[in-house]
C-alpha positions in Angstrom: 58.8 63.2 51.5 59.4 66.7 50.1 59.0 67.7 46.5 62.7 68.5 46.3 63.5 64.9 47.3 61.3 63.4 44.6 62.4 65.8 41.9 64.6 63.9 39.3 68.1 65.2 38.4 68.7 66.9 35.2 69.8 64.2 32.6 73.5 64.0 32.1 73.0 63.4 28.4 71.0 66.7 28.1 73.8 69.0 29.3 74.7 71.6 26.7 78.2 73.1 26.2 79.8 71.0 28.9 81.8 68.4 27.0 85.1 68.8 28.9 83.4 68.7 32.2 81.3 65.7 31.2 84.4 63.8 30.1 86.2 64.5 33.3 83.3 63.4 35.4 82.9 60.2 33.4 86.5 59.3 33.8 86.3 59.9 37.6 83.2 57.7 37.7 84.9 54.9 35.9 88.0 55.0 38.1 87.4 57.0 41.3 91.1 56.4 42.2 91.9 59.2 39.8 91.2 61.5 42.8 88.2 63.5 42.0 87.4 66.5 39.8 87.9 70.1 40.7 85.6 72.5 38.8 86.5 76.1 38.8 84.3 78.7 37.3 81.9 81.6 38.0 78.4 81.3 39.4 75.7 79.9 37.3 77.8 77.6 35.1 75.9 74.4 36.0 78.6 72.9 38.2 76.2 71.4 40.8 73.8 70.4 38.0 76.5 68.3 36.3 77.5 66.6 39.6 73.9 65.7 40.4 73.4 64.4 36.8 76.4 62.1 37.2 75.1 60.6 40.4 71.9 59.6 38.6 74.0 57.4 36.3 75.7 55.4 39.0 74.2 52.2 40.4 73.5 53.5 43.9 72.7 57.1 42.8 73.8 58.6 46.1 74.5 62.3 46.0 75.9 63.7 49.2 76.7 67.4 49.8 79.3 68.5 52.3 78.2 71.8 53.9 80.7 74.5 54.6 80.2 74.4 58.4 80.7 70.6 58.7 83.0 69.3 61.3 85.6 66.6 60.8 83.5 64.1 62.8 80.5 64.8 60.5 82.7 64.0 57.5 84.6 60.9 58.6 82.3 59.6 61.3 82.8 59.0 65.0 83.5 56.1 67.4 81.6 55.5 70.6 84.6 54.9 72.9 82.5 54.2 76.0 80.6 51.5 74.2 83.9 50.0 73.0 85.2 49.9 76.6 82.0 48.7 78.1 80.9 46.1 75.5 84.3 45.4 73.9 82.7 46.2 70.6 83.3 49.1 68.2 80.3 51.2 67.6 80.7 53.4 64.6 78.4 56.4 63.7 78.9 56.8 59.9 79.7 60.1 58.5 79.3 61.7 55.0 82.1 59.6 53.5 80.2 56.4 54.4 77.0 57.8 53.0 78.7 58.8 49.7 80.0 55.2 49.0 79.3 54.2 45.4 77.9 57.7 44.7 79.0 61.3 44.4 80.3 63.5 47.2 79.8 67.1 46.2 81.7 69.9 47.9 80.7 73.4 46.9 83.3 76.2 47.5 85.9 73.7 48.5 88.5 76.5 48.6 86.7 77.9 51.7 87.0 74.6 53.7 89.6 74.1 56.4 92.7 72.3 55.2 92.1 69.4 57.5 88.7 68.6 56.0 90.1 68.9 52.4 93.0 66.5 53.4 90.5 63.9 54.7 88.4 64.2 51.6 91.3 63.8 49.2 92.8 60.9 51.2 89.5 58.9 51.1 88.9 59.8 47.4 92.3 58.5 46.3 92.4 55.4 48.5 88.8 54.3 48.5 88.8 53.7 52.3 88.2 55.8 55.4 89.8 55.0 58.7 88.6 56.6 62.0 90.8 56.4 65.0 90.2 57.4 68.6 92.3 56.6 71.6 93.8 53.5 70.1 90.4 52.2 68.7 90.1 52.3 64.9 87.4 51.5 62.4 87.9 51.2 58.6 85.2 51.1 55.9 85.0 51.4 52.2 84.5 54.9 50.8 84.6 54.6 47.0 83.0 57.7 45.7 83.4 60.4 43.0 84.6 63.6 44.6 83.5 66.7 42.9 84.7 70.0 44.3 83.8 73.4 43.0 85.2 76.8 43.5 84.9 80.4 42.3 88.3 81.9 41.7 87.1 85.3 42.8 86.6 83.9 46.3 90.2 82.6 46.8 92.4 79.8 45.6 93.4 76.5 47.1 96.9 75.9 48.3 99.1 74.3 45.7 99.6 71.2 47.9 95.8 70.7 47.9 95.4 71.5 44.2 97.8 68.9 43.2 95.9 66.2 45.0 92.8 66.7 42.9 93.0 64.3 40.0 91.5 66.4 37.3 90.5 70.1 36.9 88.1 71.8 34.6 87.9 75.6 34.2 84.5 76.9 33.1 83.9 80.2 31.5 80.9 82.4 30.9 79.2 81.7 27.6 79.1 84.6 25.2 77.8 82.7 22.1 74.2 83.7 21.7 73.2 80.4 20.0 74.7 78.3 22.7 73.2 80.3 25.5 69.8 79.9 23.9 70.2 76.1 23.7 71.2 76.0 27.4 68.3 78.1 28.5 65.8 76.2 26.4 66.8 72.9 27.8 66.6 74.2 31.4 63.2 75.7 30.8 61.9 72.5 29.3 63.2 70.5 32.3 61.7 72.9 34.8 58.3 72.9 33.0 57.9 69.1 33.2 60.8 67.2 34.7 59.4 63.6 34.2 58.6 64.2 30.6 62.0 65.8 29.9 63.8 62.9 31.6 61.7 60.4 29.7 62.8 61.9 26.4 66.5 61.2 27.4 65.9 57.8 29.1 67.3 55.7 26.3 70.5 57.8 26.1 70.8 57.8 29.9 70.5 54.0 30.1 73.1 53.5 27.3 75.6 55.8 29.1 75.1 54.1 32.4 75.7 50.7 30.7 79.0 52.0 29.2 80.2 53.2 32.6 79.6 49.8 34.1 81.3 48.0 31.3 84.3 50.4 31.4 84.7 49.7 35.1 85.0 46.0 34.4 87.4 46.6 31.5 89.9 48.6 33.5 91.9 45.6 34.7 92.2 44.2 31.2 94.0 47.2 29.8 97.8 47.7 30.2 100.0 50.7 29.6 102.6 50.2 26.9 106.1 51.8 26.9 104.8 54.2 24.3 102.0 55.4 26.6 104.4 55.8 29.5 106.7 57.8 27.3 103.9 60.1 26.1 102.7 60.7 29.7 106.2 61.5 30.9 106.8 63.8 28.0 103.6 65.8 28.6 104.5 66.1 32.3 108.0 67.2 31.6 106.8 69.8 29.2 104.5 71.2 31.9 107.3 71.2 34.5 105.1 69.6 37.1 106.2 68.8 40.7 106.5 65.2 41.7 105.0 62.1 40.0 101.3 62.4 40.8 100.6 64.0 37.4 102.1 61.0 35.6 100.0 58.5 37.7 96.8 60.4 37.2 97.4 60.8 33.5 97.9 57.1 33.0 94.8 56.3 35.0 92.7 58.8 33.1 94.0 57.5 29.8 93.1 54.0 30.8 89.6 55.0 31.9 89.1 56.8 28.5 90.2 53.8 26.6 87.9 51.6 28.6 85.0 54.0 28.1 85.6 54.0 24.3 85.7 50.2 24.3 89.3 50.3 22.9 91.4 47.1 22.8 94.5 49.0 24.1 95.6 52.3 25.5 97.3 54.6 23.0 99.3 57.8 23.3 96.4 59.6 21.7 94.3 58.7 24.9 97.1 60.4 26.9 96.8 63.5 24.8 93.1 63.7 25.2 93.2 63.7 29.0 96.4 65.7 29.4 94.7 69.2 29.7 92.5 68.1 32.6 95.4 66.6 34.4 97.8 69.5 33.9 95.4 72.4 34.2 96.2 72.9 37.9 99.7 71.5 37.9 101.4 73.3 35.0 104.3 75.5 36.0 106.7 77.8 34.1 109.8 76.0 32.7 113.0 76.7 34.7 115.8 78.7 33.1 118.1 76.6 30.9 121.7 76.3 32.2 124.3 78.2 30.2 126.7 76.3 27.9 129.7 77.4 29.9 130.0 79.1 33.2 133.4 80.8 32.4 132.1 82.3 29.1 131.7 86.0 29.1 128.1 87.2 28.6 127.2 88.1 25.1 127.5 91.8 24.2 125.6 93.8 21.7 127.1 95.4 18.6 126.7 98.8 20.2 128.9 97.7 23.1 131.6 96.4 20.8 131.5 99.6 18.8 131.8 101.7 21.9 134.7 99.6 23.2 136.5 99.8 19.8 136.1 103.6 19.7 137.4 103.9 23.2 140.4 101.8 22.3 141.0 104.0 19.2 140.9 107.1 21.3 143.4 105.6 23.8 145.8 104.6 21.1 145.6 108.0 19.4 146.3 109.7 22.6 149.3 107.4 23.2 150.7 108.3 19.8 150.4 112.1 20.3 153.7 114.1 20.8 154.5 115.0 24.4 154.0 118.7 23.7 150.4 118.1 22.6 149.7 115.8 25.5 150.9 118.3 28.2 149.0 121.3 27.0 145.5 121.4 25.6 144.7 123.3 22.4 144.3 127.1 23.0 146.2 127.2 26.3 148.7 130.1 26.7 152.4 129.1 27.3 153.9 130.1 30.7 155.8 133.5 30.8 158.5 134.5 33.3 157.5 137.0 36.1 159.9 139.4 37.9 160.4 138.6 41.6 162.7 139.7 44.4 164.4 137.3 46.8 163.4 137.5 50.5 166.4 137.6 52.8 164.7 137.1 56.2 161.6 136.1 57.8 159.3 138.7 59.4 158.1 137.6 62.8 154.4 137.8 63.6 153.3 140.3 66.2 152.7 138.8 69.7 149.2 138.4 70.9 148.0 140.8 73.7 146.9 139.2 76.9 
């Protein structure tokens, strides 16, 4: 066993300056059907550290990483078709989705993966099951995991269709507060110097948080959404001009998970407001143009246009009222004078052309 395998994860409760990310990860851990968390931010903002720390809080503690060059078979698993035909039994070689069950599936630089892999990931994350089919033979197994995808915006974006299928999104920024940077660095240096001692100092807080996650999972089915909660979710989604209804469903699930985590007796519109930013961060669009009050109405004109039109009408009316003598001749023009001329009695023929 290598040293890296025995090295404990950084405690989730010891993370500094990551409150929005911690909340999003906890909500996805309480209800994985939310659809996973997409974390966007520059390098060195503790994206993978937070994902590993979350896995340590879960019962199984599995943390599975999907490499960039992974094939679809490595992700979803494979079927031994020859064995199925020979022995009339399905032999399934589990993939990463099966290994990540009850744990965390971490996908670094998810924006660089082929779309087919991302589709398979998001399908399993939302449904909690994985189905592998080959030549009419299929195998289905549970795949309930917390999907955490990270990306650096400088390296490209995800297609809008794939973005929308991530339940929550958190955008991380570089920290420019000197005091906060010092707290982050001090915590990391203390952990690197003595990981067991650092984790022991946060063991009580870690145990309490893991207990709250387990209790919140049990409480999910006891909480119902009231009409007021539905109305608040719909209102927030309309204000963000989102496409489709996925944002409403995710927002309601996230609000219920937050209420369960807080031990609340019911879900309130305030729970919706607290999760709305993470739900709408990657779905918000510009509001469409409002229709005009009447299609046959003339477009509004500025005061200058009215003034210019009035002055033009005044000039036309003034010109119409002028005497005919003034309208025919402009000012300063000389009147015509008779010129002596002689009448021409005949037409002078042109000389013939020489050949």
